[in-house]
N, C-alpha and C positions, 0 to 999 in steps of 0.2 A: 504494500500499500504505500501511498506517496502523501506526505505531509509538506504542504507549502507554509513556510513563515514568512509574514510579512511584517517587516520592521521600519517604522518610521523616525527612528533616532536620527539625530542631525549630527551629533557629535562623534570622534573616535578617540577612546572608547566611549560606547554609549550605555547606560543604563538601560534603555530601551532594548537594544540587541543582547544585553546581558540576560535579561528577564525572559527575551524570547528565546534565547539558546537554552535556558533552564527549563522552560516550558517543554521545547521540543525534547530534550533529553529525558523528561519525564514521561512523555507519552511515548517515547521509543521504548523505555523500561517495562512498559505495561503491554506494548504492542508493537514488534519491529516493523519499524517505518523507513521508508527513504526520504530523508529530509533535504528540501530546497529552500534556501533562504533567498528572499525577495529584499535587498535593501534600497528602499524608497528615495534616499539620499543620491544614490547614483543615478537615479532615473529623473530626477527634477525637471531638467531641461526638457528631455522628451516628453515629460506629462503635460508641461507647459505648451509645448509646440503641438501636441495632440488636441490640446483644448481650443488653441486657435485656429488650426488647420484641418482638424478632422482625422490625421493620419498617424499612427504610432510609427516610431521610429523602431529600429531592428531589436535593442534590447527591452525595450517597453513589450513590444509584439511578444516576445520571448516570455516575459514575466506575466503578462495576461494570459497567454496560452497555459502558463504553468499553473496560475491560480484556477482556471477554468478546468483544467485536467485534474487536479488534486482531488485525493479521497477526504482530506479534511484540512483545515486552515487554522493556524494561529496567528492572530493579528494583534500587534502592538503598537501603542502609540504615546508619544508624551503628551501631556497636557499643556496647551495653550490656552489662555483666556477661559478657561473653565471648561473646555471641549478637545476634542480631537484636533491633531494639527491640520492646517491647511493643505499639506502636502498629502498626508494620508486621506482625507477626503477627496481629493482630486484624483488620486490615484482609483479609489472606487468610483468616481466619476466617470471615468474614461472605460471602465470595464462594462463588458456587455452586461445587460440588465437582468438577462436570465441566467449567467454563469454561476451565481450562488444558490440558485433553486435547489432546495432539499440539502445543500452541502453543510456538514457539521462545523461550526466555527467555535473557537475560543478566544473570547476577548479580553485584553489585558492592556494595562496602561501604567505609566509612570509618571512622578511628579515631585516635586519640591516638598510638599505638605500632604498629611493625610486628610486634610479638609477638602482637597479635589477628588476623592475616592468615589464620590457618587456620578463621576463622568462616566463609569461603567454602564448605570443604569439610565441616565437621562440624554447621553450621547450616542454610545457605542451600541447599546441592545437595541434601540429603536432603528438604528441605522442599517444594522444586519436582518431585523426583522422585516424592515421595508424592502431588502434585497431576497427575501422569503429564504435566507440561511436558516439552519436550524442551530441557534445559539445555545452553547451548554449552560447549564444552571449556575455554574459558578465561575464568576470573572476574577481576574487577579489584578489588584491595583498594588503597586511598590511606590510608596514614597521613600524620600531620603533616608528616614530613620527605620525602615524596615529591614534594608540590608543588613544583615548579620543578627538581627533580633528574631526572637521566637515567632512562629506564626506563619512566616511567608512560605517557607519550604511545604508548610500542611497545606496551605492553600494552592500551592503549585501542584503538588501531589493528587489533590482532590480533582481540581479542574482536569488535570491531564488524565485522569483516570475516567472521567466524565467522558472527555473527546475520544480517548482510544477505546471505549465501549461503543460509541456511536459509531466510529468508523468501522469496527468489526462487524459490527451489525449490518450496516451499508454492504459490506463485501461478502456476508453470509448467502448461501443459496437460498433462494425464495420459491415457494411451491410455484408450480404453473397455476394462473388465474382460472378459477372455474367460468365455464359459459353461464352467467348469470342470466342470459337474455335468449337462451333456447326456445325456440318457437313450439308451443304444445297446441294441437289441433283443438278448435273450440269444442268439438264434439267429445274430444278426451276429457276436458275440464268438466263439461257438463255431467259424463259418466261418472265422475269421480264424486258429484254432489246428489246423486241419486240415493235415496234411502235403500238399504240392504234389508232382505228379509221380507 
C-alpha cells in the first residue's frame, strides 16, 4: 500500500516535516506501507503558476498524481493566522476535485502555542470533509512545548493506528455485489401472495 505524506513546512529543518515523518513511521509500524513525501515548499512556484495559468509543471503533476493514487494520506500544515497555511490550501485547490473521494486522511498541524490546536477541527477537518475524504477521528496537533513532552507520541500512535486500519480495510477483498434489482415477473410475485390451503 502507498502512503503519501503532504508536508507544508517552510523551514529546514521543519517541525511540520518532523511531525509528518513521525506519523508516517507510526503508520508503517502498524501496516507496512510505501511512503512518498510531497514537500509543498519545493512546489510553491509551480503551484502559483498553476493557479494563474491552469497548467501544472512536471514536479507538481507528479505530486498531484501521487496524492490521487495513494491508499492513504498524512497531511501536515503549520498554523498561520489561526488556520492552515496558504501554500497548503493552494495545493489542495489545484488538486482534482474528486481525487480524495473516499480516501483515508490523517490531519495534523504544528504551531507555536497550544491555543491554536482547534485548527484541526475548525479548518482542516471541514476542508477534507468538503473534498469527500474519510478523515480519521484523531487529529494530531504539536505545539512547541509538545516536543519531548508526554502525550504527543500517544496521539501519534492512536491516529496512525486509525489510518492504518482504514487503509487495510480499503485494500481488503470485498464480496461481489448482489444483484439487488433482479427482475421478477409480476405473475411470480402475485403467486407468492396467494393464501395457501
